[in-house]
C-alpha positions as CSV (number, residue, x, y, z in Angstrom):
1,Q,9.5,2.2,16.9
2,V,8.3,2.7,13.3
3,Q,4.7,3.6,12.4
4,L,2.9,3.6,9.0
5,V,0.1,6.0,8.4
6,E,-2.1,5.6,5.4
7,S,-4.4,8.0,3.6
8,G,-6.4,8.3,0.4
9,G,-9.2,5.7,0.6
10,G,-12.8,6.4,-0.1
11,L,-15.8,5.8,-2.4
12,V,-15.3,5.9,-6.1
13,Q,-17.4,4.9,-9.1
14,P,-16.3,2.0,-11.4
15,G,-13.7,3.2,-13.8
16,G,-12.5,5.9,-11.5
17,S,-9.2,6.4,-9.8
18,L,-7.8,6.8,-6.3
19,R,-4.3,7.4,-4.9
20,L,-3.3,5.9,-1.6
21,S,-0.3,7.1,0.4
22,C,1.6,5.5,3.3
23,A,4.2,7.4,5.3
24,A,6.6,5.9,7.7
25,S,7.5,7.8,10.9
26,G,9.7,7.3,13.9
27,S,13.3,7.9,14.7
28,D,16.5,6.2,13.7
29,F,15.0,3.8,11.2
30,K,15.6,2.6,7.7
31,I,12.9,1.4,5.4
32,G,13.5,-1.5,3.0
33,G,10.9,-3.1,0.9
34,M,7.3,-1.8,1.0
35,G,4.1,-3.2,-0.3
36,W,0.3,-3.0,-0.4
37,Y,-2.0,-5.7,0.7
38,R,-5.8,-5.8,0.5
39,Q,-8.5,-7.7,2.3
40,A,-12.0,-8.0,1.0
41,P,-14.9,-8.8,3.3
42,G,-14.8,-12.5,4.2
43,K,-11.5,-13.1,2.4
44,E,-7.8,-13.4,3.4
45,R,-5.4,-10.5,3.2
46,V,-3.4,-10.8,0.0
47,L,-0.3,-9.0,-1.4
48,I,-1.2,-7.0,-4.5
49,T,2.0,-5.1,-5.2
50,A,5.5,-4.5,-3.7
51,I,8.5,-2.3,-4.4
52,T,12.1,-2.7,-3.2
53,D,14.2,0.1,-1.8
54,G,15.9,0.1,-5.2
55,G,12.6,0.6,-7.1
56,I,11.9,-2.9,-8.5
57,T,8.2,-3.6,-8.6
58,T,6.0,-6.6,-8.7
59,Y,2.2,-6.9,-9.2
60,A,-0.5,-9.4,-8.7
61,D,-2.3,-10.4,-12.0
62,S,-5.5,-8.9,-10.6
63,V,-4.1,-5.4,-10.6
64,K,-1.4,-5.5,-13.3
65,G,-1.8,-2.7,-15.8
66,R,-4.3,-0.8,-13.6
67,F,-2.3,-0.1,-10.4
68,T,1.1,1.5,-10.0
69,I,3.2,1.5,-6.9
70,S,5.9,4.1,-6.3
71,R,8.0,5.5,-3.5
72,D,9.7,8.6,-2.3
73,N,12.7,7.4,-0.2
74,A,13.4,10.9,1.0
75,K,9.9,11.1,2.5
76,N,9.8,7.4,3.5
77,T,6.5,7.2,1.7
78,V,4.9,4.7,-0.7
79,Y,2.1,5.4,-3.1
80,L,-0.5,3.3,-4.8
81,Q,-2.1,4.8,-7.9
82,M,-5.3,2.9,-8.7
83,N,-6.9,3.4,-12.1
84,N,-9.9,1.8,-13.9
85,L,-11.2,0.6,-10.5
86,K,-13.7,-2.2,-10.4
87,P,-16.2,-3.3,-7.8
88,D,-14.0,-6.3,-7.1
89,D,-11.3,-3.9,-5.9
90,T,-13.5,-3.0,-2.9
91,A,-11.4,-3.9,0.2
92,F,-9.4,-2.6,3.1
93,Y,-5.9,-1.7,1.8
94,Y,-3.0,-2.1,4.1
95,C,0.5,-0.7,3.7
96,N,3.4,-3.0,4.8
97,A,7.1,-2.2,5.2
98,H,10.3,-4.0,6.3
99,A,12.3,-1.7,8.5
100,E,15.5,-1.7,10.4
101,W,15.2,0.0,13.8
102,N,17.5,-0.1,16.9
103,K,19.5,-2.9,15.3
104,R,16.3,-5.0,14.8
105,Y,14.5,-6.0,11.7
106,L,10.7,-5.3,11.9
107,E,7.7,-5.9,9.7
108,V,5.3,-2.9,10.1
109,W,1.7,-2.5,9.1
110,G,-0.5,0.5,8.5
111,Q,-3.9,0.8,10.1
112,G,-5.7,0.1,6.8
113,T,-7.9,2.3,4.6
114,L,-11.2,1.4,3.0
115,V,-11.6,1.6,-0.7
116,T,-15.2,1.1,-2.0
117,V,-15.9,0.9,-5.7
118,S,-19.6,1.3,-6.4
119,S,-22.0,3.2,-8.5
């Protein structure tokens, strides 16, 4: 199987920055597109940014210009650099990946990491 492990969440003041990481692990797998979702309390989980295996990126309007997604294919890791954070960015952040494993195509989720933006 393929697993995603996230790190980097925490408490930050408005205007601050955080960097999230998400590493894929397992055996005999290949990672395709990856993305970050977030889910605020009482709201649905939404896609905020994604990156293809070739490095093409997309962003939701709510984070465009403040967040940057990147990946290191050699490490099977995706990053989310978050700058100029706002209280509305408070949410659980989930990593997502499309993977090929054992001749099957899977959609894999991380466990989630909490980002709290508050003074």
